KESEMAR-618055 format. One record per atom (N, C-alpha, C): x, y, z; residue in one letter. Coordinates in steps of 0.001 Angstrom, whole numbers, plus 500000, padded with zeros to 6 digits. Each point is the difference from the previous one (the first is absolute). Layout:
% KESEMAR-618055
XYZA/...
% end
This chain:
% KESEMAR-618055
939123285653624710M/499596498607499876M/499433499560501347M/498814499433499972G/499383499481501207G/500407498562500260G/499546499487501128F/500376498647500388F/499482498970499001F/498776500185499502Q/499431499034499051Q/500854499914498733Q/500405501157499485E/500861500001498814E/501354499367500317E/500484500244501204H/501281499433500420H/499957498474499967H/498952499407500576I/499951498534500033I/499663499403498643I/499326500764499148E/499673499475498670E/501180500064499039E/500849500997500150F/501068500193499022F/501397499702500537F/500274500315501253E/501337499769500541E/500125498650500687E/498914499518500572H/500017498706500694H/498821499160499525H/499927499807498715Y/498917499219499412Y/500079498578500544Y/498936499553500675M/500055498735500744M/500343498799499127M/499585500012498752W/500279498846499142W/501480499876499680W/500754501083500094N/501446499909499765N/500683499101501019N/499461499943501212Y/500577499117501018Y/499766498534499636Y/498854499706499420I/499709498636499541I/500918499643498830I/500165500935499072Y/500885499761498857Y/501441499785500466Y/500427500778500983Y/501362499863500522Y/500183498647500676Y/498984499567500727Y/500026498682500642Y/500179498907498941Y/499229500074498917A/500106499013498916A/501380500075499337A/500497501205499817Y/501330500191499419Y/501061499298500845Y/499934500184501324L/500979499365500884L/499883498482499970L/498774499494499914K/499790498552499989K/500609499351498758K/500065500744498892H/500518499448498750H/501469500342499751H/500590500770500880K/501400500399499836K/500895499054500809K/501153499705499472D/500977499164500703D/500542500777501199D/499918499411501191E/500456500687501213E/501478500355499953E/500778499301499205N/501421500328499854N/500206501347499313N/498970500478499308D/500081501288499310D/499440501150500833D/499557499730501218F/499422501046500851F/501071500987500454F/499620501280500046N/500843500990500663N/499518500090501455N/500532500912500772G/499636500112501408G/498525500245500230G/499409500909499214N/498580500315500169N/499110498810499672N/500294499339498903K/499180498848499604K/500112498878501027K/501196499772500505F/500191498967501013F/499237500352501277F/500062501259500399Y/499299500460501201Y/498489499783499862Y/499435500430498882I/498554499859499783I/499618498526499936I/500772499184499298Q/499685498574499904Q/500060499338501370Q/500962500382500825S/500081499407501340S/498792500399500837S/499510501221499840K/498778500426500697K/498799499198499506K/499906499799498695I/498900499215499425I/500042498574500534I/501182499401500043D/500138498631500505D/499516499875501441D/500195501058500786L/499570500002501403L/498547500462500170L/499334500266498868K/498636500543500006K/499926501313500791K/501061500780499870D/500140501291500671D/499723501098498978D/498964500785500226I/499636501050499042I/500470501386500446I/500915500047500954S/500461501296500506S/500697500842498928S/500439499393498914W/500664500737498923W/499000500755499123W/498719499703500164M/498966500656499197M/499465501232500736M/499727501084499278P/499514501229500655P/498498499938500291P/499619499177500960I/498587499842500332I/499635500980501109I/499111500925499664K/499515501033500930K/501126500872500543K/501046500136499230R/501077500914500373R/500714500427498719R/500362501241499963A/500716500505498835A/500723501279500384A/501200500144499515R/500761501221500247R/499258501192499407R/499372499812498835F/499248501060499338F/498923500545500927F/499205499120500595A/498906500424500874A/500549500678501246A/501060499468500568K/500604500583501200K/500504501406499706K/500688500181498873E/500524501313499637E/498871500986499743E/498907499527499377E/498868500878499726E/499347500451501302E/499819499095500938I/499398500334501295I/500903500957500770I/501307499729500024E/500933500887500692E/499992501386499378E/499926500073498684G/499944501288499315G/498750500775500368G/498866499321500085Q/498757500653500394Q/500084500484501439Q/500605499209500883Q/500150500402501397Q/500916501214500111Q/501086500007499238N/500917501142500024N/499320501253499476N/499204499870498956L/499276501133499450L/498999500527501022L/499307499081500687G/499054500409501041G/500697500741501120G/501162499543500423S/500774500681501044S/500423501385499536S/500409500109498748Y/500412501285499441Y/498855500996500063Y/498808499581499554W/498848500901500004W/499602500380501418W/500036499047500919N/499646500299501389N/500968501005500616N/501281499876499714Q/500992500928500545Q/499804501396499432Q/499716500094498703N/499835501310499367N/498702500671500416N/498955499235500234E/498737500582500446E/500144500592501393E/500805499380500845S/500152500482501374S/500805501301500062S/500735500336498937H/500803501224499979H/499272501172499360H/498811499789499512E/499285501090499317E/499214500834500968E/
% end
C-alpha cells in the first residue's frame, strides 16, 4: 500500500469532518477520554491531534527502506 492509498482509505480526510460533527451533536457528559481529549483540542483550535504531514505508516515504510538499503550495502561490500 502506498501513501496515496493510505490517506484515501485509512485516514480519509472527510472522516475527520464527520467526527467533528458527531462530537458537536453528542452530549459532553457521554464523552469517554478520547472524545473529551479531541473536543478539548477542537475548542482550543488545536489540530495537533490530526495526522497532518505525519504518519506512523510513512515513517515505518521509510525506515524499512533505509534498513533494506543498509542490508544490501553491507552484503555488496562482502562479495
